[in-house]
N, C-alpha and C positions, 0 to 999 in steps of 0.2 A: 526306716521310713521315710527318708526321703524321694523312696521313687512315685512316681503316678501309677495310677491304676492298672494304662495296659502295660506294664514293665512287670508285675506283680504274677506270681503264681504261688498256688498254697500246692501245687504238685513237685514233691523233691524227687520222686524217683518215676518214671513211667517206661514201663516195655510193651508187648502189643497189646496185653489183655490184661496188665499187672502196675497197679499205683500204690504210690506213697504219698498221703497226705496228712496236710497238718488244717486240722481240722478249725481249731480257731482262727486260723487265717482265711479260710474257705470260708466260713461264715462275713468275714471282713470283707473280703472283695466282692462278695454276692449283695453287699449293700451301694455297689458301684453303678453308675450305667455307664452309659455308651463314653467312649473317650473324650474326655470337658475340658476345659480352661481354669472351673473353677475348684474352690477348697472348699472340703466338707468342715460342716462347722465344726467347730472346738466344742470341746466337753466344759467347758469354761461361757459359754458365749450365751444369751439369750435372748438375740436375734436372729434375724433369717438366714441365708446363706452368706457368709462371706465369701468375696474376691478374691482371687491369688493365681500366681501363676504357672501353679500344680493343684492338685487334689492331693495331700496326705492322707496314706492307709490307718487309721486307728486300729488300738489295739484293742481285743476285747477282753475285759476280766475271766479269766480262766483258773480251774486249779493249778495245783504243783501236777510235773507230767510221772507217770506210776512207773518206779525204778525196779520195782522185783516184782514179780508173780506172785496171785493172790497166795494163800494157804490153801491145800487142796481138802474140797469137804466131800472128797469121793467118800463111797463105804468102805469103810475099818477089815469089814469080815470077809472072807467067800459067800456065807451067808446072807450076810447082807446086801453083796452084790447081784447074787442070784437074783434078792427080791427084788431088786430096782428094776431089774432086766427084764425079768418077768411082765414088767407093767410098762413097758414100754413098745409100742406097734412096731411088727418087724419092717414095713414100710420105713417108719422113723431109723430104725436103727439103721438098714440099711443105704438109706439118703445120705444120712451123712457120713458112716464109714466108706460107703463106696465110690458118692459123688464129690461128696464137701472135700472129705479130711486127706485124701490125694492132693486135689486140688492144693489146697489154703499149704499144704507142706510145700511143695512145687513154687510156689510164688512166693513164701516168705525167702525160698534159698536163691531164689531170682534176683531179690533185690538184695540181699548179703551180698552178692556174689558183683552186681552193677553198682551198687552204693558205697561210696567210701566208709572206709571202717570206724575212720574216728571223729564222725557228724551222728549224732543225734536224731532219731527218726522223727522229730518234730521240731518247728522251729521255736525259737525263746516267747517264753509266754508273758503275757502282766498276770503276775500275781500278787497279793496283799504283802504285805512284809508282816512276819509274824504269825498272823493270823488269817483264813479266808472267811472270817465271819463276814466281813464288808461285804463281799461280791455276795454272801450268800442272803444279807439282806438286799441288794441292791437288785440281784436278780428276780427277786418273789415279790419286786411291790404291787406287781399285778395281780399278787393272790395276796396280798396284807390282806388283813382284817380288819374291819372297821366298827363302831361301836354304835348300836342302835341304842338307847337308852345304856341299859344294861348288856343286851345282848350282842356280842360277836358273829358275823357273820362274814361269809369271804365277800371279798371285791368285787368278785364277778356277779352274783346276784344284784347288783344294781342294771345286770343284762336282761334279767329276768323280767324286767316290766314293762320292756317295749322289744314286740314282734313286726320285723321289719318285713316289706310285702314287695314285690319283684315293682310297684308302680311309686315307690316315695324315690325319689329324685338321692345320690350321690352327695357328700359332701368333699368338696374339690377346696382341698388345701392347696394355702400361698406359700409363695418361695419365697418373700419377699419380709416378712413380718412374720410372728407368731399366729400359731391358731389355739386361743384359747376354746374351752369348751369346759362345762361346769363339772361331767361326771361320767364315768365311761358309757352310758346309756343313751350320749347324744354322739358316738361313733359308732354308728352299725354299719352304713355303707361308706368307706371314704376312697378317696383317689387322689396321686399324687400325678401327676397326669406333665410335670415339669420335666425334663435334663435334670432337675438343682437336687437337692435333698432342701424338704420342709422338715419342720417343729411346730410338733403340737403341744399344749400343756392342757392337760387334767387335774383338776381341784380333787382332792378328797378331803372326804369330813373326817373326823372323828372327835368319840366320847359325846357328851351329853353337851359339852358347851361347845358343838362344832367347831374344833381345831381344823385349819385349814393346812393339807399339805399338799403340793404340786410339786406334779410328775412330768418330766419334760421325756419326750419319746423323738426318735428321729428317726423318719421316714423315709427311704428309698428314693428315686427316681422312677420316674414311670411305670410305680409301683399302684395296689390297690388291695386293699382288705375287706372284709367280710368281719367286725368282731361279732359272735354269735355265739352261741349253744348249740350246737348241732343234733336237730330232732332224729338220729338215727337208731337212739334205745330204745324207742317206743316202738309197740305192734303196731302192723299196719293199716287195724280198726284205728286207731289211736292219733295215728302221726295226720298234720296240718296238711290240708291239699297244697298241692305245688303251688298255685299265687300266694298263699297262706304260707310260706316257709317252707318247703318240703324239697327238695334233700337239706338246699343250702339258705336259709332264710335270707331274704331278699336279691338273688340272687338271679338274674329272669332267666327262665327255661332254654330260651333262645341265647346265651351267653354260651358257647362252644369253645373250648381249649385244644390245643394240639398234645398238649402235656398235661398230666394230673397226674399227681404225687400226693401219695396219703402215707402219713403215721398213725393208724387206729390205736384206741387206748384196750389193746388187747391184754385179757388177764392173767394176770403173772400174781403168783402167792406172793413172795418177795416183796412185788412190786406194793400190792397192798398194805402188807404190812410196814410196810415202811412209811407209807403215804404218801408218798413225792406228787403223784398224781392218780383220777379217777381211773380206773380199769371197769372192762368188761366182763361179765359174769358167763365164764361157759356154759349155763343154763340159755343164755339167751344168744351166745353165737349165732344163733342162725338169724335171727334180727338183725344184729350188726351185719353178718354177709349182705343181706337183703340191703340195708340202708346204703352202704359200699358199692353195690352194684346199681342202685338207684341212681348214685352219682357219676357215674360213669355211664349211662347210658341217657343220661338227661345233658351231660354236660362237656361227652368228649366228641370230639369236632369227629364228622364224619367225611373220609377221605373220598367216597366218589360222589361228592356235591361238585370238588372241583371249583371251588367261589374265592379261592384264594389268589391263584396263580396269576402272577401280571401282564400287562398288555405288553407287546412287543413294542409300545411307544416309550416307557417306561421305564427304560434302563438303568438307571441310574441308581433305582430301589430294587432294594432284596428282593429275592424271590420269597412270594409267603408259601411256609411250607404245606404239606399236605399231610404229613404223618398225621397219625394219631396213636400217640403213646399212652397209656397207666405204665404206672410203679406204686409197689406197698410193699411199707417196712413190713417184716412178719419176726416173731418171738420164732423158738428153734422148736416149736413143739408142731406136732401134727396136725393140730387142729385149728393154728394159725394158717399154715400153710395149707392146708384144704379150703381151707375159708377163702384164703385169696384167688385160690385156681379156680373156686366157685364163681365169687365175685368178678374176675375177671373175663370167664369164656361164658359167663353169664350175659355177659355185659358186650361179647363179638371179638373180643382181644384173643388173638393165639400169646401164649406165653412163647416170648421169643428169645428170652434173657433173665440169667439170674446174676446179679451182684454178689457178694459176700462182702462182708466189711470186718477183719480180724482186725481185734484190738489188739495190740501192741503195750510193750513197754518202751521205756524212750532208746532202750538199745536194741528192740527188735526181738526181742523173746515175746512169746504169746502170753497173754495174763491171767491164763490158766490153762490146764492140761488140753493139748488141740481132741482126746478123745474122751473126755471128758463125760461122764452122765448126768451130772447137778447142774452143772454149771461149764458150759460152751463160748469159748472168745471170742464170737463172729456171730453176727447178727446177718441176716439175706435181706436184698431187696426184691423181687418178682416183678419182671416187667413184663406187659405184654404191649403186643403191636394190633391194631384194625386195621381191617383190610387185607389182610394175606391168608392164604388156607396153610396150615403147618400140620406137620405130622404128629403136634402132641395133643391137636384136636381129632385128628385122627384115628387114633388112641382109642377118643370117650365119644367120636361123631363131632357132628358141628356144632357150634354154642348153640343153637336152638333147640337142639333132640337129644341132649348130649343129657344122658340120667346125673342126678348130684353126684358129685363126688363123695358124699359118705354113704353110696348107697355100691360104691367099688372097693372090694378090697383090697388093693395096693396100689398107694398112692407112685411109688417106682415107676408103673409105666409111664406116667405124665411128666414125670420128676427126667427119666432117660430119655425122651424128647426133645428136651431141651437143648438146642444146640452151642448157644453160645454162655462160657459162666465169667466173670471178670471176678479178679480179684482187688481189693481197695485196705489197704495194710494205713493204721491209724492212731495213734495215741489215743487212749481216750479222753475226754474233758469233762466238763459238770454231767452228771445223771441227764438223760435224755437229752443231751444236746448230739444228733448227729450229724454226720461229717454234712457240708453242704455242698453237692454233687454239681452244681450248676452246669459248670464247665466240662466237666465230662460229658453231661448227657447231650449237651448242644455239640461239641465232637465227635458222638456216635451216632445219636439221629439226625442232626438239625444242622449238617455241612455237608456241601456238597462241590467235588473240586475246591476244596482249600476255601469256600465262600459260604459264610451260617447266615441260613436262610433266617426271614422273620417269623416268628413264632407264637403262640402264647400260649401260657403255663398258668398251673392254680395248685397251689400247694395246700392241700386240707388238714387238719390239726396241726397246722404251721406252729414253732413259738418263737419266729422269727419273721422279718420281711424278707426279701430279695427282690433287689430292683428290677423291674423290666415285667415283673408275677404278678398275680391273684393270691392273695391268702384268705384262708377262712377256720374259724372256730377262735374259741376263747382266751388263747394265749398268743396270739399273732403277734403281740405287743412284747412279747418276753423278754425278749435279747433285745430288742430296739428303744433301749431306758435309756435316757443319756449316761445314767450312773454307772454302768455296763461297759461304759467304751472309755480308753483312756490313751492320752501324747504320753509315754513312756520318754520323750526327751523335753516333754512342758515340766517345769519349777515348779507347778501347781500339786505333781503326780508324785513327789517326797515318799510317801506310802508307798507305793507301788513300786517292784522290782521286778527284772527281767529273769523270767527262770529256767534257764539255758541245760 
């Protein structure tokens, strides 16, 4: 806890294309900006940024690491197994059994061979003593229900009455004092241009007597966010115009990014039953695909413009990257992979890499069978690059003239053309919490000759903010609430313990 941010890493092991990553710590480090000499505001403080000799990395509240694999949910009889197999498309079976499964197995063996056998596959976690209900409540403050008369409505509904336009000026946060707001509807487009953390306080009102409860959020340095409900699930005829908030309300069409990362709400029966967060129906998958493609078309950087290269006179400044990278998290369903491929290809990206996040127990076992049919212990990040031609576009024609992948008999042709796959092992944390891949993305795509280039990034459907990045969606502040962060060295956090 005493190390400064530039000395810290969430990567516990790294090989050429294999990583072991700690999820809570990756998110914690992503809250830090460039090396600074100021201290992150402590969770007990109600003032602005405090001064100090170094910045202390706080602990993100987590759940206990998984110790044993989950019980099998696979079909119990040969007849049941055959019935399930008959429902799975051939392309999906080939993709997982021929391309993903061997790679994941080899990567896990690589980590086991190079990582100390007596070390856990995750860092110590801050977990409430006796129960995790405290954090369950704290991490869902943004979805807390409030009362209007006798009717409870989601807190996000406060956003529905306010539609941002690209002509609306952003809210600029102060880092020397609290930034107070009456409601979330006041937080449409927000920027913290400072290298310091900023604190914003939002008053939430409950009950017919309007009882106030304030929430404080820590906004990372040089980060910006658009707190909005994305209108991606509407048919084209029902969508607002670009100037009135499509595809991202309030984000001007001219705003371009070198990196766009998306974690869409893909349809998932088990998630819909659990009610963790809204997901998209398969019947409207085409609408979601169009929305993802439109975000990429409108907001991705065009590398042919060459507008970002520094002049020869300004050698002290980092070179502005001309990369245009897009990454989409997908489920293991064939339809989600097809939709991601279509969205990327339709926006002029060729699919250059796929990163597989394999979920393990704290001693390196997959949390479920690698070859499982109902539950696979991994998720995939599909990554595209704009501006260069590649064989996976040749397989279906160029991006503009290619037929929709839904008209193709086999996705395997596209998948086999992807030349690079990386595996990231990580012990899972809370539901829907993904590893923050900022450091790996920077090393792979935005570092040349050992120097990190300047780049711009946007995370869509974000559930936390990242220093230096933009974030968009109605959950962007989810894990930036102050109650989600603790200093385990503080005497005020005696109800927390490090779960190692």
